C-alpha positions in Angstrom: -34.6 -70.4 38.8 -31.9 -70.6 41.4 -29.7 -73.2 39.8 -30.4 -73.5 36.1 -29.1 -70.6 34.1 -30.6 -70.6 30.5 -28.1 -69.6 27.8 -30.8 -68.5 25.4 -34.0 -66.4 25.7 -37.2 -68.3 26.4 -38.7 -67.2 23.1 -35.7 -68.7 21.2 -36.5 -72.2 22.6 -39.2 -74.5 21.3 -42.4 -75.1 23.3 -43.7 -78.5 24.1 -40.5 -80.5 24.2 -40.1 -83.6 26.3 -37.8 -83.5 29.4 -35.4 -86.5 29.4 -33.3 -87.2 32.5 -30.4 -89.6 32.9 -27.9 -89.5 35.8 -25.1 -91.7 36.9 -25.0 -93.4 40.3 -26.7 -96.5 41.7 -29.7 -96.2 39.3 -27.3 -96.2 36.3 -25.9 -99.8 36.5 -23.9 -100.6 33.5 -24.2 -97.0 32.4 -27.6 -97.9 30.9 -29.2 -94.5 31.2 -26.2 -92.3 30.7 -25.1 -94.5 27.8 -28.5 -94.0 26.2 -28.3 -90.2 26.7 -24.8 -90.1 25.2 -26.1 -92.0 22.2 -28.9 -89.5 21.7 -26.5 -86.5 22.0 -24.0 -88.0 19.5 -26.7 -88.8 16.9 -29.1 -85.9 17.1 -28.6 -82.2 16.3 -28.1 -80.5 19.7 -27.0 -77.4 21.4 -26.2 -76.5 25.0 -29.1 -74.4 26.4 -28.4 -74.2 30.1 -25.7 -74.6 32.7 -25.8 -75.5 36.4 -23.3 -74.5 39.1 -21.2 -77.5 40.0 -19.9 -75.9 43.2 -23.5 -75.9 44.5 -24.3 -79.4 43.5 -21.3 -81.6 44.5 -19.2 -82.5 47.5 -15.8 -82.7 45.8 -14.4 -84.8 48.6 -17.0 -87.5 47.8 -17.0 -87.0 44.0 -13.5 -85.8 43.3 -12.6 -84.2 39.9 -10.4 -86.3 37.6 -6.9 -84.9 37.1 -4.4 -86.2 34.5 -0.7 -86.0 35.3 1.8 -86.4 32.5 5.5 -86.5 33.6 4.9 -84.1 36.5 2.7 -81.7 34.5 -0.9 -81.3 35.7 -3.7 -81.1 33.2 -7.0 -79.2 33.9 -9.3 -80.9 36.3 -12.5 -82.5 34.8 -15.2 -81.5 37.2 -18.5 -83.4 37.7 -21.4 -81.7 36.0 -25.0 -81.8 34.9 -25.7 -80.5 31.4 -28.9 -79.2 29.8 -29.1 -79.7 26.1 -31.8 -79.3 23.4 -31.9 -82.2 21.0 -33.8 -81.9 17.7 -34.7 -85.2 16.0 -36.0 -85.2 12.5 -39.1 -87.1 13.6 -40.8 -86.8 17.0 -40.7 -84.0 19.6 -37.7 -81.9 20.7 -35.9 -83.2 23.7 -34.6 -81.2 26.6 -31.9 -83.5 28.0 -30.6 -83.2 31.6 -27.7 -85.6 31.9 -24.6 -86.2 33.9 -23.3 -86.8 37.5 -25.9 -87.3 40.2 -25.7 -84.2 42.5 -24.8 -84.6 46.2 -26.6 -81.5 47.2 -29.6 -79.2 46.4 -32.0 -81.9 45.1 -35.1 -80.1 46.2 -33.9 -76.8 44.7 -33.1 -78.6 41.4 -36.6 -80.1 41.4 -38.1 -76.7 41.9 -36.0 -75.3 39.0 -37.1 -78.2 36.7 -40.7 -77.5 37.5 -40.2 -73.9 36.7 -38.5 -74.9 33.5 -41.4 -77.1 32.4 -43.7 -74.2 32.9 -41.5 -71.7 31.0 -41.1 -74.1 28.0 -44.5 -75.7 28.0 -43.1 -79.1 28.8 -45.8 -81.6 29.7 -44.0 -84.9 29.4 -40.9 -86.5 31.1 -39.0 -89.6 30.4 -36.3 -90.9 32.8 -33.7 -93.4 31.7 -32.0 -95.7 34.2 -30.8 -99.2 35.0 -30.4 -101.2 38.2 -28.7 -104.5 39.0 -30.8 -107.6 39.6 -30.3 -111.3 39.8 -30.8 -112.3 36.2 -28.5 -113.9 33.5 -26.7 -112.1 30.7 -27.8 -114.9 28.4 -31.4 -113.7 28.5 -33.0 -110.3 27.6 -32.8 -107.7 30.2 -36.0 -106.9 32.0 -37.7 -103.5 31.9 -39.9 -102.1 34.7 -41.4 -98.6 34.7 -42.7 -95.9 37.0 -45.2 -93.4 35.9 -47.8 -90.8 37.0 -50.1 -92.1 34.3 -52.2 -95.3 34.8 -52.5 -95.5 31.0 -48.8 -95.6 30.5 -48.4 -98.2 33.3 -51.0 -100.4 31.5 -49.4 -99.8 28.1 -45.9 -100.8 29.2 -47.3 -103.7 31.3 -44.3 -103.7 33.7 -45.0 -101.5 36.7 -42.3 -101.5 39.3 -43.0 -103.8 42.2 -44.0 -102.4 45.6 -41.0 -101.5 47.8 -39.4 -98.8 49.9 -35.9 -97.9 48.9 -33.5 -95.0 49.3 -34.2 -92.6 46.5 -31.7 -91.5 43.9 -31.8 -87.9 42.7 -33.4 -89.0 39.4 -36.2 -90.8 41.1 -36.8 -87.9 43.5 -37.0 -85.5 40.6 -39.5 -87.8 38.8 -41.7 -87.8 41.9 -41.6 -84.0 42.2 -42.4 -83.5 38.5 -45.3 -85.8 38.8 -46.7 -83.9 41.8 -46.5 -80.7 39.7 -48.7 -82.2 37.0 -46.1 -83.3 34.4 -46.8 -86.7 32.9 -43.8 -88.8 34.0 -42.4 -92.1 32.8 -39.4 -93.7 34.3 -37.9 -96.6 32.3 -35.7 -98.9 34.3 -33.8 -101.8 32.8 -32.7 -104.6 35.2 -29.3 -105.9 34.2 -27.2 -108.9 35.6 -26.0 -108.1 39.1 -22.6 -109.6 38.4 -21.8 -107.2 35.5 -19.0 -104.7 36.0 -18.6 -101.9 33.5 -20.8 -100.8 30.6 -23.7 -103.0 29.6 -24.8 -101.7 26.1 -27.9 -103.9 26.0 -29.4 -101.8 28.7 -28.9 -98.6 26.7 -30.3 -100.2 23.6 -33.5 -101.4 25.3 -34.1 -98.0 26.9 -33.6 -96.2 23.5 -35.9 -98.7 21.8 -38.7 -98.2 24.3 -38.4 -94.5 24.5 -38.3 -94.0 20.7 -41.4 -96.2 20.4 -43.2 -94.1 23.1 -42.2 -90.7 21.6 -42.3 -91.6 17.9 -38.5 -90.9 17.4 -36.8 -92.2 14.3 -33.6 -93.7 15.8 -31.3 -96.1 14.0 -30.1 -98.4 16.8 -28.2 -100.8 14.5 -24.8 -99.4 15.6 -25.5 -100.7 19.1 -26.1 -104.3 18.0 -22.4 -104.9 17.5 -21.6 -103.5 21.0 -24.3 -105.7 22.5 -22.9 -108.8 20.8 -19.3 -108.0 21.8 -20.4 -107.5 25.4 -22.3 -110.9 25.4 -19.2 -112.6 24.0 -16.9 -111.2 26.7 -19.3 -112.3 29.4 -19.7 -115.7 27.9 -16.0 -116.2 27.9 -15.6 -114.8 31.4 -18.4 -116.9 32.9 -17.1 -120.1 31.2 -13.8 -119.6 33.0 -15.3 -120.2 36.4 -17.4 -123.2 37.4 -18.9 -121.1 40.2 -20.1 -118.5 37.7 -21.3 -121.2 35.3 -23.4 -122.7 38.0 -24.8 -119.4 39.1 -25.7 -118.3 35.5 -27.5 -121.7 35.0 -29.4 -121.1 38.2 -30.4 -117.6 37.1 -31.5 -119.0 33.7 -33.7 -121.6 35.2 -35.4 -119.0 37.5 -35.7 -116.5 34.7 -37.4 -119.0 32.4 -39.7 -120.3 35.2 -40.9 -116.8 36.1 -41.4 -115.8 32.5 -43.6 -118.8 31.9 -45.5 -118.5 35.2 -46.3 -114.9 34.8 -47.3 -115.1 31.1 -44.8 -112.5 30.0 -43.6 -114.1 26.7 -46.3 -112.2 24.8 -45.0 -108.8 26.2 -41.6 -109.0 24.4 -39.7 -110.3 27.4 -40.9 -107.6 29.7 -41.8 -109.2 33.1 -41.9 -108.4 36.8 -38.3 -108.6 38.0 -36.6 -111.4 39.8 -36.1 -110.3 43.4 -32.9 -110.1 45.3 -34.5 -112.4 48.0 -34.6 -115.2 45.5 -30.9 -115.4 44.9 -27.8 -114.0 46.7 -25.8 -111.0 45.6 -23.2 -111.2 42.8 -20.3 -109.2 44.2 -17.9 -112.2 44.3 -19.0 -113.3 40.8 -18.6 -109.8 39.5 -15.0 -109.7 40.9 -14.2 -113.0 39.2 -15.6 -111.8 35.9 -13.8 -108.5 36.1 -10.4 -110.2 36.9 -10.9 -112.5 33.8 -11.8 -109.6 31.5 -8.7 -107.7 32.6 -6.6 -110.7 31.9 -7.9 -110.9 28.3 -7.9 -107.2 27.6 -11.6 -106.8 28.2 -13.4 -103.6 29.1 -14.5 -104.4 32.7 -14.4 -101.4 34.9 -15.5 -100.0 38.3 -19.1 -99.6 37.3 -22.1 -100.6 39.5 -22.4 -104.4 40.1 
């Protein structure tokens, strides 16, 4: 492997784990995927098993390291990185988690290394965790779509991604290359409101719920419920402060309900083909209004994808 350096001998690592991938960037709206990965790492026994050279993955002029300055004194830079950890749940398979900042460079080399890693560790299954913005309201459940190399999984989840051609993220490109190598892949993608700025915990919760059911993991997601409720309350307050946002949310609700009824998705737990961008305009202006309001009331709005 040219990028991944394992920190332990192969025979010290379990065989048959599941590869889980979550990267930031435009397929991580509201930190859905990386938030889910952070939850897994914080709740499950884990250890670092590999490292990747940041200098070969990132253009630091585009993704600059964070640097704290305190009264003229410089702290150590926090460099963007991808981490490779082994997570060992009490129930279900071991997880090899690749998580962190989407690389700027060496995507194909990284894909080749991951394929080599799956061979060395006997990994036959992959799960990708991600989230993308879409025109739907925060007052309704987020929608899940999936991509997979398996027709059985596409049928089981009942929400295959619609046909389109888009610029690929690194995470999607890795999934495609893993599928070509014979690994069973499953990409879980939550659609979140396009006017949300900052973390959207409902996305992380839905991803974890679906992944745990798929892999047979015993995860207590109750701690996320309070975060989901707090996020909903903040967005309710922010949207109520602007008549334009109220009107837009009502329009989204009507379209969401109409599509859910027309496509017979109520029986699938709220999972339905997504509302398309063509059906409603973008939410950049609405996101800016909501973010300004949240800042004014001490909310947690940030510079996340919108």
